[in-house]
DRENZAZA-609076 format. One record per residue (C-alpha): residue number from 1; x, y, z negated. Coordinates in nm, 4 decimals. Layout:
// DRENZAZA-609076
{resi=NUM; u=X; v=Y; w=Z}
...
//
This chain:
// DRENZAZA-609076
{resi=1; u=-1.4954; v=-0.4194; w=-0.2729}
{resi=2; u=-1.1040; v=-0.3783; w=-0.3821}
{resi=3; u=-1.1565; v=-0.8007; w=-0.3984}
{resi=4; u=-1.2640; v=-0.7915; w=-0.0544}
{resi=5; u=-0.9790; v=-0.5876; w=0.0595}
{resi=6; u=-0.7367; v=-0.7392; w=-0.1617}
{resi=7; u=-0.8181; v=-1.1079; w=0.0043}
{resi=8; u=-0.8267; v=-0.9347; w=0.3673}
{resi=9; u=-0.4442; v=-0.7942; w=0.3099}
{resi=10; u=-0.2991; v=-1.0960; w=0.1346}
{resi=11; u=-0.4676; v=-1.3724; w=0.3809}
{resi=12; u=-0.3228; v=-1.1337; w=0.7074}
{resi=13; u=0.0122; v=-1.0912; w=0.5388}
{resi=14; u=0.0444; v=-1.5155; w=0.4204}
{resi=15; u=-0.0951; v=-1.6017; w=0.8019}
{resi=16; u=0.2419; v=-1.4048; w=0.9364}
{resi=17; u=0.4713; v=-1.5973; w=0.7033}
{resi=18; u=0.6274; v=-1.9284; w=0.7932}
{resi=19; u=0.3425; v=-2.1304; w=0.5534}
{resi=20; u=0.0834; v=-2.1002; w=0.3166}
{resi=21; u=0.1930; v=-1.8581; w=0.0173}
{resi=22; u=0.0031; v=-1.8712; w=-0.2885}
{resi=23; u=-0.1507; v=-1.5903; w=-0.4480}
{resi=24; u=0.0785; v=-1.5844; w=-0.7642}
{resi=25; u=0.3899; v=-1.5961; w=-0.5455}
{resi=26; u=0.6350; v=-1.2908; w=-0.6426}
{resi=27; u=0.7153; v=-1.2264; w=-0.2755}
{resi=28; u=0.3566; v=-1.1615; w=-0.1523}
{resi=29; u=0.3046; v=-0.8882; w=-0.3843}
{resi=30; u=0.6665; v=-0.7340; w=-0.2520}
{resi=31; u=0.5857; v=-0.7948; w=0.1250}
{resi=32; u=0.2498; v=-0.6025; w=0.0765}
{resi=33; u=0.4143; v=-0.3277; w=-0.0831}
{resi=34; u=0.6772; v=-0.2884; w=0.2069}
{resi=35; u=0.3811; v=-0.2754; w=0.4506}
{resi=36; u=0.2170; v=0.0219; w=0.2532}
{resi=37; u=0.5751; v=0.1905; w=0.2721}
{resi=38; u=0.5899; v=0.1468; w=0.6088}
{resi=39; u=0.2448; v=0.2686; w=0.6594}
{resi=40; u=0.3058; v=0.5898; w=0.4130}
{resi=41; u=0.6389; v=0.6175; w=0.6280}
{resi=42; u=0.4418; v=0.6126; w=0.9649}
{resi=43; u=0.1958; v=0.8474; w=0.8615}
{resi=44; u=0.5057; v=1.1109; w=0.8052}
{resi=45; u=0.5896; v=1.0913; w=1.1355}
{resi=46; u=0.2570; v=1.0966; w=1.3339}
{resi=47; u=0.0155; v=1.2879; w=1.0380}
{resi=48; u=-0.2438; v=1.0113; w=1.1236}
{resi=49; u=-0.4471; v=0.9746; w=0.7937}
{resi=50; u=-0.5254; v=0.6433; w=0.8755}
{resi=51; u=-0.1971; v=0.5315; w=0.8132}
{resi=52; u=-0.1758; v=0.7615; w=0.4857}
{resi=53; u=-0.5245; v=0.5719; w=0.3760}
{resi=54; u=-0.3715; v=0.2358; w=0.4787}
{resi=55; u=-0.0708; v=0.2979; w=0.2488}
{resi=56; u=-0.2211; v=0.4217; w=-0.0407}
{resi=57; u=-0.4731; v=0.1124; w=-0.0309}
{resi=58; u=-0.2018; v=-0.1914; w=-0.0009}
{resi=59; u=0.0390; v=-0.0092; w=-0.2165}
{resi=60; u=-0.2327; v=0.0009; w=-0.5293}
{resi=61; u=-0.3304; v=-0.3797; w=-0.3910}
{resi=62; u=0.0448; v=-0.4530; w=-0.4627}
{resi=63; u=0.0837; v=-0.3086; w=-0.7671}
{resi=64; u=-0.2726; v=-0.4380; w=-0.9399}
{resi=65; u=-0.1160; v=-0.8216; w=-0.7960}
{resi=66; u=0.2770; v=-0.7616; w=-0.9285}
{resi=67; u=0.3726; v=-0.8381; w=-1.2784}
{resi=68; u=0.4518; v=-0.5461; w=-1.5004}
{resi=69; u=0.7717; v=-0.6783; w=-1.5565}
{resi=70; u=0.8512; v=-0.7476; w=-1.2292}
{resi=71; u=1.1736; v=-0.5058; w=-1.1469}
{resi=72; u=1.0226; v=-0.3630; w=-0.7844}
{resi=73; u=0.6980; v=-0.2095; w=-0.9922}
{resi=74; u=0.8405; v=0.1303; w=-1.0835}
{resi=75; u=0.9075; v=0.2089; w=-0.6988}
{resi=76; u=0.5818; v=0.0807; w=-0.5793}
{resi=77; u=0.4276; v=0.2869; w=-0.7921}
{resi=78; u=0.6116; v=0.5621; w=-0.7071}
{resi=79; u=0.5995; v=0.5458; w=-0.3611}
{resi=80; u=0.1562; v=0.4996; w=-0.4208}
{resi=81; u=0.2142; v=0.8664; w=-0.6260}
{resi=82; u=0.3583; v=1.0159; w=-0.3572}
{resi=83; u=0.1033; v=0.8737; w=-0.0894}
{resi=84; u=-0.1433; v=1.0126; w=-0.3233}
{resi=85; u=0.0355; v=1.3657; w=-0.3204}
{resi=86; u=0.0459; v=1.3778; w=-0.0139}
{resi=87; u=-0.2997; v=1.2822; w=0.0480}
{resi=88; u=-0.4178; v=1.5699; w=-0.2467}
{resi=89; u=-0.2240; v=1.8255; w=-0.0011}
{resi=90; u=-0.3593; v=1.6953; w=0.3362}
{resi=91; u=-0.6988; v=1.6918; w=0.2188}
{resi=92; u=-0.6377; v=2.0393; w=0.0197}
{resi=93; u=-0.5617; v=2.1850; w=0.3236}
{resi=94; u=-0.8613; v=2.0870; w=0.4975}
{resi=95; u=-1.0809; v=2.2010; w=0.2167}
{resi=96; u=-0.8703; v=2.5908; w=0.2548}
{resi=97; u=-0.8464; v=2.5839; w=0.6051}
{resi=98; u=-1.1536; v=2.8438; w=0.7246}
//
């Protein structure tokens, strides 16, 4: 299933670009990561769980397709960790609610 999701995200973002972007292009994972960070920011503003899910999934895809030596990869992993922490806190609140 992740491959299908990856393909959907990459095809959607590359169709918004000025031309077709190859999957090995370093700028595409960066664009995907920026989309993920934006979704996490929207979640923090709105509290909508769907934005949190999109942000986590998108950042996960970006880090999977980003070379380990890419200079922005540590920041992507940090944002992904922050998203996972927010999800844990949110779902933990739901479980603890009476």
